[in-house]
PDB file with SEQRES, HELIX, SHEET and CRYST1 records, atoms N, CA, C and O in Angstrom:
SEQRES   1 A   45  UNK UNK UNK UNK UNK UNK UNK UNK UNK UNK UNK UNK UNK          
SEQRES   2 A   45  UNK UNK UNK UNK UNK UNK UNK UNK UNK UNK UNK UNK UNK          
SEQRES   3 A   45  UNK UNK UNK UNK UNK UNK UNK UNK UNK UNK UNK UNK UNK          
SEQRES   4 A   45  UNK UNK UNK UNK UNK UNK                                      
HELIX    1 AA1 UNK A   20  UNK A   22  5                                   3    
CRYST1    1.000    1.000    1.000  90.00  90.00  90.00 P 1           1          
ATOM      1  N   UNK A   1      50.931 -46.092  21.969  1.00  0.00           N  
ATOM      2  CA  UNK A   1      51.978 -45.124  22.188  1.00  0.00           C  
ATOM      3  C   UNK A   1      51.506 -43.771  21.672  1.00  0.00           C  
ATOM      4  O   UNK A   1      50.875 -43.675  20.619  1.00  0.00           O  
ATOM      5  N   UNK A   2      51.818 -42.747  22.421  1.00  0.00           N  
ATOM      6  CA  UNK A   2      51.483 -41.375  22.024  1.00  0.00           C  
ATOM      7  C   UNK A   2      52.775 -40.584  21.942  1.00  0.00           C  
ATOM      8  O   UNK A   2      53.591 -40.614  22.864  1.00  0.00           O  
ATOM      9  N   UNK A   3      52.958 -39.881  20.843  1.00  0.00           N  
ATOM     10  CA  UNK A   3      54.149 -39.054  20.661  1.00  0.00           C  
ATOM     11  C   UNK A   3      53.718 -37.589  20.708  1.00  0.00           C  
ATOM     12  O   UNK A   3      52.887 -37.157  19.910  1.00  0.00           O  
ATOM     13  N   UNK A   4      54.277 -36.835  21.634  1.00  0.00           N  
ATOM     14  CA  UNK A   4      53.988 -35.407  21.743  1.00  0.00           C  
ATOM     15  C   UNK A   4      55.244 -34.638  21.389  1.00  0.00           C  
ATOM     16  O   UNK A   4      56.303 -34.856  21.978  1.00  0.00           O  
ATOM     17  N   UNK A   5      55.126 -33.753  20.442  1.00  0.00           N  
ATOM     18  CA  UNK A   5      56.266 -32.944  20.046  1.00  0.00           C  
ATOM     19  C   UNK A   5      56.068 -31.516  20.536  1.00  0.00           C  
ATOM     20  O   UNK A   5      54.962 -30.980  20.455  1.00  0.00           O  
ATOM     21  N   UNK A   6      57.117 -30.903  21.039  1.00  0.00           N  
ATOM     22  CA  UNK A   6      57.003 -29.529  21.541  1.00  0.00           C  
ATOM     23  C   UNK A   6      56.952 -28.519  20.405  1.00  0.00           C  
ATOM     24  O   UNK A   6      57.918 -27.793  20.170  1.00  0.00           O  
ATOM     25  N   UNK A   7      55.852 -28.472  19.716  1.00  0.00           N  
ATOM     26  CA  UNK A   7      55.690 -27.594  18.562  1.00  0.00           C  
ATOM     27  C   UNK A   7      54.731 -26.488  18.930  1.00  0.00           C  
ATOM     28  O   UNK A   7      53.613 -26.769  19.363  1.00  0.00           O  
ATOM     29  N   UNK A   8      55.128 -25.239  18.772  1.00  0.00           N  
ATOM     30  CA  UNK A   8      54.304 -24.119  19.220  1.00  0.00           C  
ATOM     31  C   UNK A   8      53.806 -23.220  18.107  1.00  0.00           C  
ATOM     32  O   UNK A   8      52.793 -22.540  18.270  1.00  0.00           O  
ATOM     33  N   UNK A   9      54.494 -23.204  16.986  1.00  0.00           N  
ATOM     34  CA  UNK A   9      54.116 -22.236  15.964  1.00  0.00           C  
ATOM     35  C   UNK A   9      52.894 -22.686  15.159  1.00  0.00           C  
ATOM     36  O   UNK A   9      52.473 -23.840  15.236  1.00  0.00           O  
ATOM     37  N   UNK A  10      52.358 -21.788  14.417  1.00  0.00           N  
ATOM     38  CA  UNK A  10      51.171 -22.034  13.612  1.00  0.00           C  
ATOM     39  C   UNK A  10      51.560 -22.407  12.192  1.00  0.00           C  
ATOM     40  O   UNK A  10      52.678 -22.109  11.770  1.00  0.00           O  
ATOM     41  N   UNK A  11      50.675 -23.049  11.441  1.00  0.00           N  
ATOM     42  CA  UNK A  11      50.996 -23.357  10.047  1.00  0.00           C  
ATOM     43  C   UNK A  11      51.070 -22.074   9.211  1.00  0.00           C  
ATOM     44  O   UNK A  11      50.509 -21.043   9.582  1.00  0.00           O  
ATOM     45  N   UNK A  12      51.762 -22.159   8.094  1.00  0.00           N  
ATOM     46  CA  UNK A  12      51.864 -20.998   7.203  1.00  0.00           C  
ATOM     47  C   UNK A  12      50.507 -20.657   6.615  1.00  0.00           C  
ATOM     48  O   UNK A  12      49.642 -21.519   6.457  1.00  0.00           O  
ATOM     49  N   UNK A  13      50.340 -19.382   6.294  1.00  0.00           N  
ATOM     50  CA  UNK A  13      49.147 -18.965   5.570  1.00  0.00           C  
ATOM     51  C   UNK A  13      49.394 -19.285   4.096  1.00  0.00           C  
ATOM     52  O   UNK A  13      50.542 -19.360   3.660  1.00  0.00           O  
ATOM     53  N   UNK A  14      48.356 -19.468   3.357  1.00  0.00           N  
ATOM     54  CA  UNK A  14      48.500 -19.803   1.940  1.00  0.00           C  
ATOM     55  C   UNK A  14      49.298 -18.713   1.238  1.00  0.00           C  
ATOM     56  O   UNK A  14      48.965 -17.532   1.333  1.00  0.00           O  
ATOM     57  N   UNK A  15      50.344 -19.108   0.539  1.00  0.00           N  
ATOM     58  CA  UNK A  15      51.166 -18.163  -0.208  1.00  0.00           C  
ATOM     59  C   UNK A  15      52.222 -17.446   0.610  1.00  0.00           C  
ATOM     60  O   UNK A  15      53.046 -16.721   0.052  1.00  0.00           O  
ATOM     61  N   UNK A  16      52.215 -17.632   1.907  1.00  0.00           N  
ATOM     62  CA  UNK A  16      53.189 -16.955   2.763  1.00  0.00           C  
ATOM     63  C   UNK A  16      54.494 -17.758   2.800  1.00  0.00           C  
ATOM     64  O   UNK A  16      54.481 -18.971   3.006  1.00  0.00           O  
ATOM     65  N   UNK A  17      55.606 -17.073   2.599  1.00  0.00           N  
ATOM     66  CA  UNK A  17      56.915 -17.735   2.655  1.00  0.00           C  
ATOM     67  C   UNK A  17      57.842 -16.854   3.487  1.00  0.00           C  
ATOM     68  O   UNK A  17      58.384 -15.862   2.999  1.00  0.00           O  
ATOM     69  N   UNK A  18      58.012 -17.230   4.741  1.00  0.00           N  
ATOM     70  CA  UNK A  18      58.891 -16.483   5.635  1.00  0.00           C  
ATOM     71  C   UNK A  18      60.004 -17.394   6.118  1.00  0.00           C  
ATOM     72  O   UNK A  18      59.884 -18.618   6.073  1.00  0.00           O  
ATOM     73  N   UNK A  19      61.095 -16.784   6.584  1.00  0.00           N  
ATOM     74  CA  UNK A  19      62.127 -17.565   7.225  1.00  0.00           C  
ATOM     75  C   UNK A  19      61.532 -18.164   8.496  1.00  0.00           C  
ATOM     76  O   UNK A  19      60.685 -17.550   9.146  1.00  0.00           O  
ATOM     77  N   UNK A  20      61.979 -19.357   8.838  1.00  0.00           N  
ATOM     78  CA  UNK A  20      61.374 -20.081   9.962  1.00  0.00           C  
ATOM     79  C   UNK A  20      61.280 -19.243  11.232  1.00  0.00           C  
ATOM     80  O   UNK A  20      60.221 -19.192  11.858  1.00  0.00           O  
ATOM     81  N   UNK A  21      62.372 -18.585  11.623  1.00  0.00           N  
ATOM     82  CA  UNK A  21      62.366 -17.848  12.893  1.00  0.00           C  
ATOM     83  C   UNK A  21      61.483 -16.608  12.864  1.00  0.00           C  
ATOM     84  O   UNK A  21      61.257 -16.002  13.911  1.00  0.00           O  
ATOM     85  N   UNK A  22      60.976 -16.212  11.701  1.00  0.00           N  
ATOM     86  CA  UNK A  22      60.092 -15.048  11.598  1.00  0.00           C  
ATOM     87  C   UNK A  22      58.607 -15.437  11.536  1.00  0.00           C  
ATOM     88  O   UNK A  22      57.739 -14.569  11.448  1.00  0.00           O  
ATOM     89  N   UNK A  23      58.325 -16.726  11.581  1.00  0.00           N  
ATOM     90  CA  UNK A  23      56.940 -17.191  11.493  1.00  0.00           C  
ATOM     91  C   UNK A  23      56.205 -16.977  12.808  1.00  0.00           C  
ATOM     92  O   UNK A  23      56.815 -16.965  13.876  1.00  0.00           O  
ATOM     93  N   UNK A  24      54.896 -16.807  12.722  1.00  0.00           N  
ATOM     94  CA  UNK A  24      54.066 -16.581  13.903  1.00  0.00           C  
ATOM     95  C   UNK A  24      54.176 -17.750  14.870  1.00  0.00           C  
ATOM     96  O   UNK A  24      54.053 -18.909  14.473  1.00  0.00           O  
ATOM     97  N   UNK A  25      54.407 -17.440  16.135  1.00  0.00           N  
ATOM     98  CA  UNK A  25      54.443 -18.467  17.161  1.00  0.00           C  
ATOM     99  C   UNK A  25      55.798 -19.110  17.399  1.00  0.00           C  
ATOM    100  O   UNK A  25      55.951 -19.872  18.353  1.00  0.00           O  
ATOM    101  N   UNK A  26      56.788 -18.823  16.559  1.00  0.00           N  
ATOM    102  CA  UNK A  26      58.121 -19.409  16.752  1.00  0.00           C  
ATOM    103  C   UNK A  26      58.812 -18.645  17.882  1.00  0.00           C  
ATOM    104  O   UNK A  26      58.852 -17.414  17.881  1.00  0.00           O  
ATOM    105  N   UNK A  27      59.349 -19.382  18.831  1.00  0.00           N  
ATOM    106  CA  UNK A  27      60.053 -18.786  19.957  1.00  0.00           C  
ATOM    107  C   UNK A  27      61.537 -19.098  19.803  1.00  0.00           C  
ATOM    108  O   UNK A  27      61.923 -20.264  19.717  1.00  0.00           O  
ATOM    109  N   UNK A  28      62.355 -18.079  19.770  1.00  0.00           N  
ATOM    110  CA  UNK A  28      63.803 -18.271  19.659  1.00  0.00           C  
ATOM    111  C   UNK A  28      64.425 -18.140  21.047  1.00  0.00           C  
ATOM    112  O   UNK A  28      64.168 -17.178  21.771  1.00  0.00           O  
ATOM    113  N   UNK A  29      65.239 -19.112  21.397  1.00  0.00           N  
ATOM    114  CA  UNK A  29      65.941 -19.091  22.671  1.00  0.00           C  
ATOM    115  C   UNK A  29      67.430 -18.957  22.353  1.00  0.00           C  
ATOM    116  O   UNK A  29      67.973 -19.770  21.605  1.00  0.00           O  
ATOM    117  N   UNK A  30      68.091 -17.955  22.904  1.00  0.00           N  
ATOM    118  CA  UNK A  30      69.505 -17.752  22.600  1.00  0.00           C  
ATOM    119  C   UNK A  30      70.370 -18.882  23.155  1.00  0.00           C  
ATOM    120  O   UNK A  30      69.940 -19.610  24.049  1.00  0.00           O  
ATOM    121  N   UNK A  31      71.586 -19.030  22.629  1.00  0.00           N  
ATOM    122  CA  UNK A  31      72.489 -20.055  23.161  1.00  0.00           C  
ATOM    123  C   UNK A  31      72.642 -19.918  24.681  1.00  0.00           C  
ATOM    124  O   UNK A  31      72.801 -18.816  25.205  1.00  0.00           O  
ATOM    125  N   UNK A  32      72.592 -21.020  25.349  1.00  0.00           N  
ATOM    126  CA  UNK A  32      72.651 -21.095  26.817  1.00  0.00           C  
ATOM    127  C   UNK A  32      71.459 -20.425  27.476  1.00  0.00           C  
ATOM    128  O   UNK A  32      71.441 -20.254  28.695  1.00  0.00           O  
ATOM    129  N   UNK A  33      70.463 -20.044  26.688  1.00  0.00           N  
ATOM    130  CA  UNK A  33      69.246 -19.455  27.227  1.00  0.00           C  
ATOM    131  C   UNK A  33      68.308 -20.550  27.709  1.00  0.00           C  
ATOM    132  O   UNK A  33      68.585 -21.736  27.535  1.00  0.00           O  
ATOM    133  N   UNK A  34      67.224 -20.156  28.300  1.00  0.00           N  
ATOM    134  CA  UNK A  34      66.276 -21.131  28.830  1.00  0.00           C  
ATOM    135  C   UNK A  34      64.865 -20.588  28.708  1.00  0.00           C  
ATOM    136  O   UNK A  34      64.619 -19.409  28.965  1.00  0.00           O  
ATOM    137  N   UNK A  35      63.954 -21.441  28.320  1.00  0.00           N  
ATOM    138  CA  UNK A  35      62.538 -21.078  28.212  1.00  0.00           C  
ATOM    139  C   UNK A  35      61.752 -22.275  28.719  1.00  0.00           C  
ATOM    140  O   UNK A  35      62.000 -23.404  28.295  1.00  0.00           O  
ATOM    141  N   UNK A  36      60.837 -22.050  29.595  1.00  0.00           N  
ATOM    142  CA  UNK A  36      60.044 -23.144  30.157  1.00  0.00           C  
ATOM    143  C   UNK A  36      58.631 -23.063  29.607  1.00  0.00           C  
ATOM    144  O   UNK A  36      57.979 -22.021  29.673  1.00  0.00           O  
ATOM    145  N   UNK A  37      58.169 -24.184  29.062  1.00  0.00           N  
ATOM    146  CA  UNK A  37      56.810 -24.293  28.561  1.00  0.00           C  
ATOM    147  C   UNK A  37      56.107 -25.371  29.363  1.00  0.00           C  
ATOM    148  O   UNK A  37      56.718 -26.379  29.717  1.00  0.00           O  
ATOM    149  N   UNK A  38      54.859 -25.176  29.646  1.00  0.00           N  
ATOM    150  CA  UNK A  38      54.116 -26.178  30.411  1.00  0.00           C  
ATOM    151  C   UNK A  38      52.934 -26.673  29.595  1.00  0.00           C  
ATOM    152  O   UNK A  38      52.274 -25.905  28.895  1.00  0.00           O  
ATOM    153  N   UNK A  39      52.686 -27.948  29.698  1.00  0.00           N  
ATOM    154  CA  UNK A  39      51.542 -28.576  29.037  1.00  0.00           C  
ATOM    155  C   UNK A  39      50.781 -29.377  30.078  1.00  0.00           C  
ATOM    156  O   UNK A  39      51.378 -29.950  30.989  1.00  0.00           O  
ATOM    157  N   UNK A  40      49.514 -29.416  29.946  1.00  0.00           N  
ATOM    158  CA  UNK A  40      48.695 -30.244  30.821  1.00  0.00           C  
ATOM    159  C   UNK A  40      48.018 -31.278  29.944  1.00  0.00           C  
ATOM    160  O   UNK A  40      47.342 -30.933  28.975  1.00  0.00           O  
ATOM    161  N   UNK A  41      48.197 -32.536  30.280  1.00  0.00           N  
ATOM    162  CA  UNK A  41      47.613 -33.624  29.508  1.00  0.00           C  
ATOM    163  C   UNK A  41      46.669 -34.397  30.418  1.00  0.00           C  
ATOM    164  O   UNK A  41      47.054 -34.846  31.497  1.00  0.00           O  
ATOM    165  N   UNK A  42      45.441 -34.543  29.969  1.00  0.00           N  
ATOM    166  CA  UNK A  42      44.446 -35.302  30.727  1.00  0.00           C  
ATOM    167  C   UNK A  42      44.072 -36.540  29.935  1.00  0.00           C  
ATOM    168  O   UNK A  42      43.692 -36.451  28.768  1.00  0.00           O  
ATOM    169  N   UNK A  43      44.179 -37.682  30.565  1.00  0.00           N  
ATOM    170  CA  UNK A  43      43.822 -38.940  29.932  1.00  0.00           C  
ATOM    171  C   UNK A  43      42.428 -39.355  30.388  1.00  0.00           C  
ATOM    172  O   UNK A  43      42.111 -39.294  31.576  1.00  0.00           O  
ATOM    173  N   UNK A  44      41.620 -39.766  29.459  1.00  0.00           N  
ATOM    174  CA  UNK A  44      40.277 -40.248  29.776  1.00  0.00           C  
ATOM    175  C   UNK A  44      40.195 -41.711  29.375  1.00  0.00           C  
ATOM    176  O   UNK A  44      40.666 -42.094  28.305  1.00  0.00           O  
ATOM    177  N   UNK A  45      39.615 -42.501  30.207  1.00  0.00           N  
ATOM    178  CA  UNK A  45      39.446 -43.921  29.878  1.00  0.00           C  
ATOM    179  C   UNK A  45      38.013 -44.202  29.502  1.00  0.00           C  
ATOM    180  O   UNK A  45      37.669 -45.343  29.191  1.00  0.00           O  
TER     181      UNK A  45                                                      
END                                                                             
């Protein structure tokens, strides 16, 4: 089983403490808003 989570932001820099929505890579979508992200997954046997 493979679990893929739709996570886009980057890890914190050492010593950096920001509110979640202000972190690099975090995308905020307003209520009733919509954002489409696409991923391509290739399986190799």
